[in-house]
C-alpha positions as CSV (number, residue, x, y, z in Angstrom):
1,M,91.2,92.7,122.0
2,N,90.2,96.1,123.4
3,S,87.1,98.1,122.5
4,V,89.2,100.1,119.8
5,G,90.3,97.0,118.0
6,S,86.8,95.4,118.3
7,E,85.1,98.4,116.7
8,L,87.8,98.4,113.8
9,K,87.2,94.8,113.2
10,K,83.5,95.4,112.7
11,R,84.3,98.1,110.2
12,L,86.8,95.9,108.4
13,L,84.1,93.0,108.1
14,G,81.7,95.7,106.9
15,S,82.2,98.6,104.3
16,P,85.6,100.2,105.4
17,T,87.4,102.9,103.9
18,V,90.8,101.7,102.7
19,G,93.7,104.1,102.0
20,V,96.6,102.9,99.7
21,I,99.7,105.1,99.5
22,G,101.5,104.3,96.1
23,L,99.5,103.5,93.1
24,G,102.2,101.5,91.1
25,Y,102.2,97.9,90.1
26,V,101.5,96.8,93.7
27,G,99.4,99.5,95.1
28,L,97.0,99.9,92.1
29,P,95.9,96.2,91.9
30,L,95.3,96.2,95.7
31,A,93.3,99.5,95.4
32,V,90.9,98.0,92.7
33,A,90.5,94.6,94.6
34,F,89.5,96.4,97.8
35,A,87.2,98.7,95.8
36,E,85.6,95.7,94.2
37,S,85.1,94.1,97.5
38,G,82.8,96.8,98.7
39,A,85.2,99.1,100.5
40,T,85.7,102.8,99.6
41,V,89.2,103.3,98.5
42,V,91.3,106.4,98.6
43,G,94.6,106.2,96.6
44,V,97.4,108.6,97.4
45,D,100.3,109.1,94.9
46,L,102.8,112.0,95.0
47,D,103.5,111.5,91.3
48,A,101.3,114.0,89.5
49,R,101.1,112.0,86.3
50,R,100.4,108.8,87.8
51,A,97.6,110.3,90.1
52,A,96.1,112.1,87.2
53,A,96.2,109.0,85.1
54,V,94.5,106.7,87.6
55,A,91.9,109.6,88.6
56,S,90.8,109.6,84.9
57,G,90.4,105.9,84.9
58,T,93.7,105.2,83.0
59,S,95.6,102.2,84.4
60,V,99.3,102.4,84.8
61,T,99.8,98.7,85.1
62,E,99.1,95.7,82.6
63,D,97.4,93.8,85.3
64,I,94.5,96.3,85.6
65,T,92.5,97.0,82.6
66,N,91.2,100.6,81.9
67,E,87.6,99.4,81.8
68,R,87.9,97.9,85.3
69,L,89.6,101.0,86.7
70,S,87.3,103.5,85.0
71,T,84.2,101.7,86.4
72,L,85.3,102.0,89.9
73,V,86.5,105.7,89.4
74,A,83.0,106.6,87.8
75,R,81.2,104.9,90.7
76,E,83.4,106.8,93.2
77,R,84.6,103.4,94.9
78,L,88.1,104.6,94.1
79,R,89.1,108.1,94.6
80,V,92.8,109.6,94.0
81,S,94.6,112.2,95.8
82,R,98.1,113.5,96.2
83,D,97.4,114.7,99.8
84,V,97.9,112.2,102.6
85,W,95.3,114.1,104.7
86,T,92.6,112.6,102.6
87,L,93.6,109.3,104.7
88,K,92.5,110.8,108.0
89,D,89.3,108.9,108.0
90,A,90.5,105.7,106.5
91,D,90.1,102.5,108.6
92,A,93.2,101.0,107.1
93,I,96.1,102.5,105.3
94,I,98.4,100.2,103.1
95,I,101.9,101.6,102.3
96,C,103.2,100.5,98.9
97,V,106.1,102.7,98.2
98,P,109.3,101.8,96.4
99,T,112.3,100.3,98.2
100,P,115.2,100.8,95.8
101,L,119.0,100.3,96.4
102,G,121.4,103.1,96.9
103,K,124.5,103.8,94.8
104,S,126.5,101.4,97.1
105,R,123.9,98.7,97.0
106,Q,122.6,99.5,100.4
107,P,118.9,99.6,101.2
108,D,117.1,103.0,100.6
109,I,114.1,103.1,102.8
110,S,113.5,106.9,102.5
111,Y,110.2,106.4,100.8
112,I,109.1,104.2,103.7
113,E,110.3,106.8,106.3
114,K,108.5,109.6,104.3
115,A,105.3,107.5,104.2
116,A,105.5,106.7,108.0
117,E,105.9,110.5,108.8
118,D,103.1,111.4,106.6
119,V,100.9,108.7,108.0
120,A,101.7,109.7,111.7
121,Q,100.3,113.3,110.8
122,V,96.9,111.9,110.2
123,L,97.0,108.8,112.4
124,R,94.1,108.5,114.9
125,P,92.8,105.8,117.2
126,G,91.2,102.8,115.4
127,Q,93.3,102.7,112.4
128,L,95.3,99.8,110.9
129,V,98.5,100.6,109.2
130,V,100.1,98.0,106.9
131,L,103.4,98.0,105.2
132,E,103.7,96.0,101.9
133,S,106.9,97.4,100.5
134,T,109.8,94.9,100.4
135,T,112.4,95.5,103.0
136,Y,114.7,93.9,105.5
137,P,113.4,92.2,108.7
138,G,112.9,94.6,111.5
139,T,111.7,97.5,109.4
140,T,108.0,97.5,110.5
141,Q,109.1,97.4,114.2
142,G,112.2,99.6,114.1
143,V,111.5,102.1,111.5
144,L,107.6,102.4,111.1
145,R,106.5,101.8,114.7
146,P,108.4,104.6,116.4
147,R,107.7,107.1,113.8
148,L,103.9,106.3,114.1
149,E,104.1,106.2,118.0
150,G,105.7,109.6,117.8
151,S,102.1,110.7,117.4
152,G,101.4,109.7,120.9
153,L,99.4,106.7,120.1
154,L,100.6,103.2,120.8
155,A,100.7,100.4,118.5
156,G,98.5,97.4,119.7
157,R,96.5,99.6,122.0
158,D,95.3,102.8,120.0
159,F,96.3,101.9,116.4
160,F,97.4,98.6,114.8
161,L,100.4,97.9,112.7
162,A,101.4,94.9,110.6
163,F,103.4,93.8,107.5
164,S,102.3,91.9,104.4
165,P,104.6,91.3,101.6
166,E,103.6,91.9,98.1
167,R,103.4,89.0,95.7
168,I,102.5,90.6,92.6
169,D,103.6,88.7,89.5
170,P,103.3,91.5,86.7
171,G,101.8,90.3,83.5
172,S,100.9,86.8,84.7
173,R,97.6,85.4,83.4
174,T,97.9,82.6,85.9
175,H,98.9,84.2,89.2
176,R,96.3,86.8,90.0
177,L,96.2,89.0,93.2
178,E,93.1,87.1,94.7
179,T,94.6,83.7,93.8
180,I,98.1,84.3,95.4
181,A,98.4,83.3,99.1
182,K,98.9,86.3,101.4
183,V,101.3,86.2,104.2
184,V,100.6,88.6,107.2
185,G,102.5,89.4,110.3
186,G,101.4,91.7,113.0
187,T,103.3,93.6,115.8
188,T,100.9,92.3,118.4
189,P,98.4,89.4,118.2
190,E,95.6,91.9,117.8
191,C,97.3,93.6,114.9
192,L,97.7,90.0,113.4
193,D,93.9,89.4,113.8
194,L,93.0,92.6,112.2
195,V,95.4,92.5,109.2
196,T,94.0,88.8,108.6
197,V,90.4,90.2,108.5
198,L,91.5,93.0,106.2
199,Y,93.1,90.8,103.5
200,S,90.4,88.2,103.9
201,R,88.1,90.6,102.1
202,I,90.0,90.2,98.7
203,I,92.3,87.0,99.0
204,A,91.1,83.4,99.6
205,D,94.2,82.2,101.3
206,V,95.7,84.5,104.1
207,V,98.6,82.9,105.9
208,P,99.4,84.4,109.4
209,V,102.8,84.2,110.8
210,S,103.9,85.0,114.3
211,T,105.5,88.4,113.7
212,A,106.0,91.2,111.3
213,D,109.7,90.4,111.3
214,T,108.9,86.9,110.1
215,A,106.6,88.2,107.4
216,E,109.5,90.5,106.1
217,M,111.8,87.6,106.2
218,V,109.5,85.6,104.1
219,K,109.5,88.1,101.3
220,V,113.3,88.6,101.1
221,F,113.7,84.8,101.3
222,E,111.3,84.1,98.5
223,N,113.3,86.4,96.1
224,T,116.7,85.4,97.4
225,F,115.8,81.7,96.7
226,R,114.9,82.7,93.2
227,A,117.9,84.8,92.6
228,V,120.3,82.2,93.9
229,N,118.7,79.5,91.8
230,I,118.9,81.7,88.5
231,A,122.5,82.2,89.3
232,L,123.1,78.6,89.5
233,V,121.4,77.9,86.1
234,N,123.1,80.8,84.5
235,E,126.5,79.2,85.6
236,L,125.3,75.9,84.4
237,A,124.6,77.7,80.9
238,I,128.1,78.8,80.8
239,M,129.5,75.5,81.7
240,C,127.1,73.7,79.2
241,R,128.3,75.9,76.5
242,R,132.0,75.1,77.2
243,L,131.1,71.4,77.0
244,G,129.2,71.6,73.9
245,I,125.9,70.7,75.7
246,S,122.6,72.5,75.3
247,V,121.6,73.8,78.9
248,W,117.8,73.9,77.7
249,E,117.9,70.1,77.0
250,V,119.6,69.5,80.4
251,I,116.8,71.5,82.2
252,R,114.1,69.9,80.3
253,A,115.1,66.3,80.9
254,A,115.8,67.1,84.6
255,A,112.4,68.6,85.1
256,T,111.0,65.1,84.4
257,K,112.2,64.0,88.0
258,P,109.0,64.1,90.1
259,F,110.9,65.0,93.3
260,G,113.7,66.9,94.6
261,F,114.1,69.2,91.4
262,M,112.5,72.6,90.3
263,P,113.4,74.0,87.0
264,F,114.8,77.5,86.7
265,Y,116.0,79.0,83.3
266,P,119.1,81.0,82.4
267,G,118.8,84.5,80.9
268,P,120.6,87.7,79.9
269,G,120.6,89.0,83.5
270,L,118.2,89.9,86.3
271,G,115.8,92.7,86.0
272,G,112.7,94.2,87.6
273,H,112.6,95.7,91.1
274,C,112.6,92.7,93.3
275,L,115.3,90.1,92.2
276,P,118.3,92.6,91.7
277,S,117.6,94.3,95.0
278,D,115.9,92.2,97.7
279,P,118.8,89.9,98.5
280,H,120.9,93.1,99.2
281,Y,118.4,94.0,101.7
282,L,118.9,90.8,103.6
283,S,122.6,90.9,103.2
284,W,122.9,94.4,104.6
285,R,120.8,93.5,107.6
286,L,122.9,90.6,108.4
287,R,126.1,92.6,108.0
288,L,124.9,94.7,110.9
289,D,125.0,91.6,113.0
290,G,128.5,90.7,111.8
291,Y,127.6,87.9,109.4
292,E,128.4,87.9,105.6
293,P,125.7,85.9,103.6
294,K,128.2,84.3,101.2
295,F,125.6,82.6,98.9
296,I,124.0,85.9,98.1
297,A,127.2,87.4,97.1
298,F,128.2,84.5,95.0
299,A,124.8,84.6,93.2
300,D,125.1,88.3,92.7
301,D,128.4,88.0,91.0
302,I,127.2,85.4,88.5
303,N,124.0,87.2,87.6
304,R,125.7,90.6,87.2
305,Q,128.2,89.0,84.7
306,M,125.4,87.7,82.4
307,P,125.1,91.0,80.3
308,A,128.8,90.9,79.6
309,Y,128.6,87.3,78.7
310,V,125.9,88.0,76.2
311,V,127.7,90.8,74.6
312,Q,130.6,88.4,74.2
313,L,128.3,85.9,72.5
314,V,127.6,88.7,70.0
315,V,131.2,89.5,69.5
316,D,132.1,85.9,69.1
317,A,129.5,85.2,66.7
318,L,130.4,88.1,64.5
319,N,134.2,87.1,64.9
320,D,133.4,83.7,63.5
321,R,132.0,85.3,60.4
322,E,135.0,87.5,60.1
323,R,133.0,90.6,61.2
324,S,133.8,93.1,63.8
325,V,131.3,94.3,66.4
326,R,132.5,97.9,65.5
327,G,130.0,99.0,62.6
328,A,127.9,96.0,63.1
329,Q,124.1,96.4,63.0
330,V,122.2,94.8,65.9
331,L,118.5,94.5,66.6
332,I,117.4,93.8,70.2
333,V,114.0,91.8,70.4
334,G,112.5,92.8,73.8
335,V,113.9,95.3,76.2
336,S,111.6,94.9,79.3
337,Y,112.8,92.7,82.1
338,K,110.3,89.9,81.6
339,A,107.9,88.7,78.8
340,N,104.5,90.5,78.2
341,V,105.1,93.6,80.4
342,G,106.4,97.0,79.6
343,D,108.5,97.3,82.8
344,T,112.3,98.1,82.1
345,R,113.4,98.7,85.7
346,D,116.8,97.1,86.0
347,S,116.5,95.5,82.7
348,P,119.8,93.8,81.6
349,S,119.1,95.3,78.3
350,F,120.3,98.7,79.5
351,E,123.8,97.4,79.9
352,I,123.9,95.2,77.0
353,I,122.9,98.0,74.6
354,E,125.1,100.5,76.3
355,T,128.1,97.9,76.0
356,L,127.5,97.2,72.4
357,Q,127.3,100.8,71.5
358,R,130.5,101.6,73.3
359,K,132.1,98.9,71.1
360,G,130.9,100.7,68.0
361,A,127.7,98.7,67.1
362,T,124.6,100.4,65.8
363,V,121.7,99.1,68.0
364,A,118.0,99.4,67.4
365,Y,115.2,97.5,69.4
366,C,111.7,96.3,68.9
367,D,109.3,95.7,71.8
368,P,105.6,95.9,71.5
369,H,105.2,96.9,75.3
370,V,108.0,99.6,75.3
371,E,107.5,102.4,72.8
372,S,110.7,104.2,73.8
373,F,113.9,103.2,75.7
374,T,116.7,105.7,76.7
375,V,120.3,104.5,76.9
376,R,123.4,106.7,77.6
377,G,121.0,109.7,77.4
378,A,119.6,109.0,74.0
379,A,116.1,107.9,73.5
380,L,115.5,104.9,71.0
381,S,112.1,104.1,69.6
382,S,110.8,100.7,69.1
383,V,111.1,99.2,65.5
384,D,108.0,97.7,64.2
385,L,109.0,94.0,64.0
386,V,106.4,93.0,61.4
387,K,107.7,95.8,59.0
388,A,111.4,95.5,59.8
389,D,113.8,94.0,57.1
390,L,115.5,91.5,59.3
391,S,118.2,90.7,56.7
392,A,119.5,94.2,57.1
393,W,120.7,93.4,60.6
394,D,123.9,91.5,61.2
395,V,122.7,90.2,64.5
396,V,119.3,89.8,66.0
397,L,119.5,89.3,69.6
398,I,116.5,88.1,71.7
399,L,116.6,89.3,75.2
400,T,112.7,89.1,76.1
401,A,110.5,86.5,74.5
402,H,107.1,88.4,74.2
403,D,104.1,86.4,73.0
404,G,103.2,87.1,69.5
405,C,106.6,87.4,68.1
406,D,107.1,85.6,64.8
407,W,110.2,83.4,65.9
408,K,110.1,81.3,62.6
409,R,110.5,84.5,60.4
410,I,113.2,85.8,62.8
411,V,115.2,82.6,62.3
412,R,114.4,82.5,58.6
413,E,115.3,86.1,57.9
414,G,118.1,86.8,60.6
415,A,121.6,86.5,59.4
416,I,122.7,85.6,63.1
417,V,120.1,85.0,65.8
418,I,121.3,85.0,69.3
419,D,118.6,83.6,71.6
420,T,119.1,84.2,75.4
421,R,115.5,82.9,76.2
422,N,115.1,79.7,74.1
423,A,112.3,81.4,72.3
424,T,113.3,79.5,69.0
425,E,113.2,76.2,70.5
426,G,111.9,73.8,67.9
427,V,112.3,76.2,64.9
428,E,114.4,74.7,62.1
429,H,117.5,76.8,61.3
430,S,120.6,76.7,59.0
431,G,123.0,77.1,61.7
432,N,122.4,80.8,62.1
433,V,120.9,80.4,65.7
434,I,123.0,80.5,68.8
435,R,121.4,79.9,72.0
436,L,122.5,80.7,75.5
């Protein structure tokens, strides 16, 4: 390692300044963890509302409490800016920006490109730049590196460049940032050494891999693995229903096998930023090389049909009681994409509610984590489930199983309860419960 890298390593082992670009559900926990490790942290976010909230000590994610954040802000361990120039003195700059899909389901890395161009303006010798945003293999080397080297500095000699995939599990009480193994890959061996030192400040188990491309592949493989297996169990749910078998009982019994099986569970569709998007990043990249990943396409087809399948369950349940979906009153329980979080990004609830409305149903929802929810341009406000007269609704449709919901009351008072999450398992009912 040259003298520039050696000096940077000393700073990373001591009391470095760490910059974090993007203060969302990935960037904010990182910023807090580094600040608590003794680093001085500068968070940059172009969203004025988010930047103002964090600067005032108000968290924008369930994983960081206001108390924890406000303590760091008050002690000036964590500062917030909307100007990338505040990162000119940072020893390490971590990029945590969104990577959505475009309208044609192709990768949109414009946020990464913008961040790279911004960082290039302030880049100086002796800095480490790390990309955490999920992307296709080759982005760090092929997109980030040339833009940063446009400054006249060379990666591995003047500055250091690496990729480390985020592994945040929003809302989890078990899997916390500091306890989740952290994969890191550098563009050179020196870059790998330095990024390992950086993350070892906050994470017990840092896992080096040979290249940044490998680290990028690790992330998209992890989420593709999950998406494909969810598709398998979603199709299993459809098949079990046709055969009059409980898919939940099948999974529960199969999970007793101590080897060769890993339980996955069906649901109303994929949601969140990662699972609906990340496999498409991998597919797109492979198509450039003339290869069509068939498994990913099959899995996507199955997962994307689940919202329509759930709507059909509602229609069939009403028909069986000689009711039409047109004019029916439907109460949705839970609209966020997973339990115990308020994140509605790509939630299947959007499509399910919109389809029910188009068919003529009146739809309301209750979700303690989501105060308002906009569908077809109209804002809905969450109903208070405790005060709601459940008997007034023709169908209660459970899409997200948040903790604290009174499932026994829902089953007791609901005329028809359609449960897509097996939340009502073990609750006695009078034949009014339909499970996915």
